[in-house]
C-alpha positions as CSV (number, residue, x, y, z in Angstrom):
1,M,-73.2,-105.7,33.8
2,N,-70.3,-103.6,35.1
3,N,-71.3,-100.3,36.7
4,T,-68.2,-98.3,36.7
5,T,-68.1,-94.6,37.6
6,V,-65.1,-92.2,37.6
7,T,-65.1,-89.5,40.3
8,A,-62.7,-86.7,41.2
9,S,-60.1,-87.4,43.9
10,P,-58.8,-84.8,46.3
11,N,-55.4,-85.3,44.6
12,P,-55.7,-83.8,41.1
13,N,-53.2,-86.4,39.7
14,K,-55.4,-89.3,40.6
15,K,-58.8,-90.5,39.6
16,R,-60.9,-92.9,41.8
17,I,-62.7,-95.6,40.0
18,K,-65.6,-97.2,41.9
19,N,-66.7,-100.5,40.6
20,D,-70.0,-101.7,42.1
21,R,-70.8,-105.4,41.6
22,G,-73.4,-107.1,43.7
23,G,-73.1,-104.5,46.5
24,A,-69.4,-104.9,46.9
25,K,-67.5,-101.7,46.3
26,K,-63.9,-101.8,45.0
27,E,-61.8,-98.7,44.6
28,E,-58.8,-98.5,42.4
29,E,-56.6,-95.5,41.9
30,C,-55.2,-94.7,38.5
31,D,-52.0,-92.9,39.1
32,A,-51.4,-90.1,36.6
33,E,-48.2,-89.2,38.4
34,A,-46.6,-92.5,37.2
35,W,-47.4,-91.7,33.6
36,D,-46.2,-88.1,34.1
37,T,-42.9,-89.4,35.5
38,L,-42.5,-91.7,32.5
39,S,-43.4,-89.0,30.0
40,K,-41.0,-86.4,31.6
41,S,-38.1,-88.8,31.7
42,F,-38.6,-89.9,28.1
43,K,-38.9,-86.3,26.9
44,H,-35.7,-85.4,28.8
45,V,-33.8,-88.4,27.3
46,Q,-35.1,-87.5,23.8
47,S,-33.9,-83.9,24.3
48,V,-30.4,-85.0,25.3
49,L,-30.2,-87.5,22.4
50,D,-31.3,-84.8,19.9
51,H,-28.6,-82.6,21.3
52,N,-26.1,-85.4,20.9
53,S,-27.2,-85.9,17.3
54,D,-26.5,-82.2,16.6
55,L,-23.1,-82.5,18.3
56,I,-22.2,-85.6,16.2
57,K,-23.1,-83.7,13.0
58,Q,-20.8,-80.9,14.1
59,V,-18.0,-83.4,14.9
60,N,-18.4,-84.9,11.5
61,A,-18.4,-81.5,9.7
62,N,-15.2,-80.5,11.7
63,H,-13.5,-83.8,10.8
64,Q,-14.3,-83.5,7.1
65,S,-13.1,-79.9,7.1
66,K,-9.6,-81.0,8.1
67,I,-9.0,-77.6,9.6
68,P,-6.8,-77.9,12.7
69,D,-8.8,-75.6,14.9
70,N,-12.0,-77.5,14.0
71,L,-10.3,-80.8,14.9
72,V,-9.2,-79.4,18.2
73,K,-12.9,-78.3,18.9
74,N,-13.9,-82.0,18.4
75,V,-12.2,-82.9,21.6
76,S,-14.6,-80.9,23.7
77,L,-17.5,-81.8,21.5
78,I,-16.8,-85.5,22.0
79,R,-16.4,-85.0,25.8
80,E,-19.8,-83.3,25.8
81,I,-21.3,-86.3,23.9
82,N,-19.8,-88.7,26.4
83,G,-21.2,-86.6,29.3
84,N,-24.6,-86.6,27.7
85,I,-24.5,-90.4,27.3
86,T,-23.8,-90.6,31.1
87,K,-26.7,-88.2,31.7
88,V,-29.0,-90.5,29.7
89,M,-27.9,-93.5,31.7
90,S,-28.6,-91.7,34.9
91,I,-32.1,-90.7,33.8
92,Y,-32.9,-94.3,32.9
93,S,-31.4,-95.5,36.2
94,D,-33.6,-93.0,38.1
95,L,-36.6,-94.0,36.0
96,S,-36.1,-97.7,36.7
97,F,-35.9,-97.0,40.4
98,K,-39.1,-94.9,40.3
99,V,-41.0,-97.4,38.3
100,S,-39.9,-100.3,40.6
101,N,-41.2,-98.3,43.6
102,I,-44.5,-97.6,41.9
103,V,-45.0,-101.3,41.0
104,E,-44.1,-102.3,44.6
105,E,-46.5,-99.8,46.0
106,R,-49.3,-101.0,43.7
107,R,-48.7,-104.6,44.7
108,R,-48.8,-103.6,48.4
109,L,-52.0,-101.8,48.0
110,K,-53.6,-104.5,45.8
111,N,-52.8,-107.1,48.5
112,G,-54.5,-105.0,51.2
113,G,-51.4,-103.5,52.6
114,E,-50.9,-99.9,53.6
115,S,-49.2,-97.3,51.5
116,K,-45.7,-96.3,52.6
117,L,-46.9,-92.7,52.7
118,E,-50.0,-93.6,54.8
119,S,-47.9,-95.7,57.2
120,A,-45.3,-92.9,57.6
121,S,-48.0,-90.3,58.4
122,N,-49.6,-92.7,60.9
123,E,-46.3,-93.2,62.8
124,S,-45.8,-89.5,63.4
């Protein structure tokens, strides 16, 4: 039978799970910070995409109106849409980098290595 208990960690974003089997203790950390990073990034992307959707609707309305001033406004709206697409690409690029670092850190810890944060504090 698996005797698993969850206890509070000094870091409020992490939970420590102690798994006792045959006297051997194994600790694993569930990193809520990783999920928080994913959630914030996806929410930010969705916000930008929703804004782009509104901008595209405005561009379409301006185009259908055939009013010269509205057609001129489309130039700046389309530039904003393009800038937002660049912003989404940047958010995903940053997210990819962060997730890669999290995965690398988990593998290091799983293999008995020291956390980059721990090794940096031990060097000073």
